[in-house]
N, C-alpha and C positions, 0 to 999 in steps of 0.2 A: 107557416109550419116549415121548420128546417129539414134538411135531408135526413138527419139522424132520427128525428121524430117519425118521418115517413117510414124509414126502415124498421123502426120499432113496432109501428102499427102493422106494417106488412108482415113482420115475423109473427105477431100475435094472431093475425087472420090466417096466415099460412098454417100455424099450429092447429087451429080449429078445423081448417080444411083437411089436414091430414087425419084428424080424428074422424071426420065424416067419411073420408075415403077408407079408413080402416074398417068401418062397419058397412061398407058398400052403399053409403048414402050418396050416390054419385051426383044427383042434381044439387044437393046442398053443397057438396064439395066443389062443384063447378062454380057456383055462385061465390063461394069464399075465395077460391083461387083467382077468379076474375077480379074480385075486390083487392086481393093482395097485389096483383099485377098492376092495377090502377094506382095503388098507393106507391108502388116501387117497380116501375117498368124495367129496371135493370136486374130484377130478381129472377135469375134463370130458373130457380126451382119452382117459382109460382107458375111460370109458363110450362115447365116440364110436367108438373102434376096436373095442370089443366089439360095438357095433351094426353096424359094417362087416362083421365076421366073420359075424354072424348073417344079414345080408343075403346075403353070399356063399354061405352054406350053406342058403339058402331057408328061414330061420326068421324070418319077418317079424314075428310076434307078439313074439318075444323081442327083435328089433331095436327094435321100438317101445318096449319097456320100457327098454332101454339108452339109446337116443337121447333119450328123454324125460328121463332122468336127466342126460344131457349138457347139454341146453338148459336144464334146471332149474338146473344148476350154473353154466352160463355162457350166459346169454341172447344173448350176442353171437357165439356160435359159428355162423357162417352155414352151414358145411358140415353141421353136425349138424341144423340146421333142414331143410336140403335133403334129407338122407338120411332124416330122419323123415317127410318128405312122401312119399318113395319107398316107405318101409315101409307107410305108411297106404294108398298107392295099391295096393300089392301085396295088401292085405287087403280092397280094395274100398271103403275109407273115403275117397271122393274129396273130400268137403267138408273133412275134416280135412287131407287131402293139400294142397289148395289153400291152406289157412290156413298150413301149414308152409312152403310155397314163398313165400308173401307175407312171412312172418317172415324167411326167408333174405334176400329182396330188401330188406327194411327195414334189415337189418344191412349188407348188401353189395349195393347197387343194380346193380352190374355182374356179378352172379353169373349167368353165361350159362346154366348148366344149370337153375338154379332158374327163370329166366325162361322157358326153353324148356318145361319141364315144367308150369309154371303155365298157359301158353297151352294146352297139350294137355289139362290137367285141367279148365280152365274150359270147353273145348269139350265134354268129356265131360259136365260138369254141365249145359250148355245142351242137349245131345242128350237127356239123361235127362229134363229138364223138359218138353221137347216130347213125349217118349214118355208121360210121366205125364199130361200134359194130354190126349193122345189117349185114353188108357185111361179117364180120367174121362168123356170124351164118349161112348165106346163102351159102357162098362159101367155107366154111371150109370142114371138113369131111362130108360125106353124112348126111344132116340135118334131124333130126327126127321131130316128131310132135311138141315137146316142143320148139325146136330151131326155127322152122318156125313161130310159134306163137309169140315167143319173138322177132324175127326179125321184124315182122309186127308192134309190139308195138314200137320198137326202130325207125322204119321208120316214124311212126306217130308222135313220139316225135320230130324227126328231122324236119319234115315239120311244125309242130305246132310252133316251135321256129323260123324257117326261111322258108317261103313258097316257096322260090326259091331253096331249097336244092336239090342236085342231087338225094336225096332219092326218089324224085317224080318218077323217071324213073324205079324204081324197082317194083312198085306196079302192073302194068299190067302183068309183067312176073309171079309174084307170083299168081295173080288171075288166069292166064292161067293154072298154075300147079294145083291149087285147082280144077278148072273145069275139067281138064283132069283126075284127080284121081277118080272122080265120087263118092267119099265118102260122105255119108250122116249121119246125126245125128238126132235122134228123139227128138223133143222138147216137154217137158211136160208142159201143160197149167194149169193155176190156176182157170180157169172158169171166167165167167163174160164178155167175149168178144162178145158173142152173135152170132146168126146165120148169120147175114150179114157180119160180120168180117170173120167168118169161110168160107163163100162162096167166098169172095174175095181172101183169102189165097189159097183156092183150085184152083181157076182160075189161080192165079199167078204161082203156082207150076206146073200146067199142061203146061202152056205156057213156063215156064222155061225149062221143059224137052224137049219141041219141039224147043228150042233155038229161040223162038219168043220173042226176048228181049224187044222191046217196049211194046208189049201186057202184058208181065209179069210185067214190071216196073209199068205200069198203074194200074194193079190189086193190086200190093204190096202197091202202094200209096193210093189206095182206102182203103186198110186194115189199113194203118197208120192213115188215117183220122178218123177211128173209134176207133183205139187203137194204140198209138205210142210207147208203152213201150216194144216192143219185139225186142231184139237185133238181132235175127236171120233174121228178115225181112231187117233190115238195112244192114246186112252182104250180103244178097242175092242181094240187090240193088247195093251194091258196086261192086260185081262181074259183074253185068249187065253193069254198067257204064264203068268199066274198059274195058270190051269187046267191047263196043260201041265207045271207044276212049275218053270218058269223064273222064279223070283222076282226075280232080278237084272234080267232083261230086262223084267219087268213094272214094276219100280220105275223103270227108265230111261224106259219109255214113259209112265208117269204123270207123271214129272217133266217130260217134254217137253210133256205136256198142260197143266200149270200154267204152264210157261214161255211157252206160246203164249196161254193164256187163264187168268190167275190166279184168276178166280172161276168156273172151270168146274164144272158140276154133274155130279159123278161118279155120282150115285145112279141116273140113267137112262142107257140105252145110246143113243148118238146115231145117228140114221138120217136120211139125206137124204130130203126129201119126194119121193115118186115122180114128182110132176109136174115136178120140177126136173131129173130125170135124163134 
């Protein structure tokens, strides 16, 4: 059988495969696309649609094999590069996914889906790098004060980019370490907060020392209602939330802490000097 005959047979099988794919008969379509690829292994579309079927049936590893053959056969097949990125992403290979999306855009700069997923994937990569940086700081040699503070900032960056980052799981442990250390730092006030604010802070700090967490949180919130610009209050609220199991609330509180004071020292618990209350 000559090459032209093989291509003709492959085209006929491919057409039947597309008909099966069109009515979501994925297993029939897979069998037909496999046959088409056997008849003509240089038919990028046979490999491409085989990859589509594997993705539709949650077989990402097989999709990677098929779509890799598609782009190997036709490097200018933008959709194959894009779906190969999707398959890599489904298996957690986000660096390879990003490369595939870039390849799709190199072929077709206006490929909307490839552009959209590249942005998402690059965000995941950035989030991962912040998380890894935090882990190096936390679990390297005995971390000092500066390392712990930087680690918390890296974790906050990771979660800000991707809210399902595994960085989320590190916050409660760090909060526990800060509480266990018992270190405090005196906060200098600028005045103007007034006696009601001062009384609320005093109640919050006394309840905090008794580990009466809900009572302390309520008083800190009362103080925030009067004056919200004190980073140390948000920090203390974060410690309370993490201790109570409200990790999301704790992260929000610590993010507000760095929003107010980017170089805030998380290692010590902020307390207003009693002479200023």
